[in-house]
Residue, then its C-alpha position, 0 to 999 in steps of 0.5 A: x499499499x502506497x504511503x498516501x493511501x496509509x495516510x488517507x486510511x488514518x484520516x478515515x479512522x480519525x473521522x470515525x473516531x471523532x464521531x465516536x468521541x462526539x457521542x461520548x461527549x453527548x453522554x458524559x456525566x459532567x460538563x468538565x468531562x465534555x470540555x476535556x473531550x472537546x479539547x481532545x477532539x480539537x487536537x485530533x482535528x488539528x492532526x487531521x489538517x496536518x495529514x491533509x497538508x502532508x497530502x496537499x504538499x505532494x499533490x494528493x489532496x482533493x479539496x473538492x468535498x467529493x474528493x477522488x473516487x472512493x474516498x470522502x475527505x475529512x469534514x473541516x467543520x467537525x461535529x458541533x460543540 
């Protein structure tokens, strides 16, 4: 597997992870815990932007929301806070 494919796979996994963290935050028993989880999500989004920049710097990122066939890019907005 090409290194770019592996980075795209990491982005896909990160996107799934963000969705799970959003569910966890929604059910967290305290606001303090929700704030901590949201901070973790923000760091994850930062990491995803860095990975996108790596792909972009090698001519392999598609800013079009549709992305290349078979790949849906990470959503910049992320879950609502």
